[in-house]
N, C-alpha and C positions, 0 to 999 in steps of 0.2 A: 663466579657464582654468587649470588646473594644468599643471605639466610633464608629469606623467603623462598628462593628457589630450591634451596636444599629441603626445605620443610613441604614444599609441594611434593617434591621427588620422594621424600620417605612416606608421604601419605599416599602417593599413588603406588608406591610398592605395596603397602599394606593391603590397598583396595586391589591390587592385582592377586595377591596372595589369598585374599578372601573369595576372588572369583575363581581362581584356581581350585580351590577347597571345594567350592559349590559343585563346579563341574566334574571334580573327581568323585563327589558323592552321587550325582548323577549317573555317572558312568558306570559305578560299581550298581548302582540299584537296576540299570538297566540289565547288566551281566547276572544278577540274581533273578531277574524274572526271564531270564532265558532270550533276551532280546539278541538278534545277530550280531556278531563282532562289526559288521558294516555299520550298525546305527551308533554303536560305542566309539568307533575310531575316530570320528571326527572330534568328539569331547576329548579324547585322549590326546589327539594331536594339539588340540587347543590349548591343553595344560602345558605342554612341551614350548608352545609358542610364549605362553605365558611367563614360562621360566625363562626363556631368553630375554624376554622385556624385563624381568626382574634383576637379570644379571647385568643388562645394560644400565639400569637405573643405578645399581651399586658401582659399575666400573665408573660411571660419570661422577659419583660422589668420591670415590677413591680417587681418581684423577684429580679433582678439584682439592682434595686434601693433601696429595703427594706434590702439588703446586704450590700449596700454601695459599690458595687463592679462595675468594668469596668468604664464606663464614668461618673459613679455617685459618685467615690470614691472622698472624700477630698483630696486636693493636699496640 
């Protein structure tokens, strides 16, 4: 993994976090307005998928670090 790859992964994780936060805000707003659970559930499910994607990104970075590869290799 190159430094550029790692930087894109970190930026992507940040983007995913922002998206998850926006979906969470919308889901809570729907709940506060009395929308049925069925209208909120897809957003709640999406935040779980986003969390899974973030864990995968961090796992990839951790694996590269553990292997001493890419931007983590000793020079």
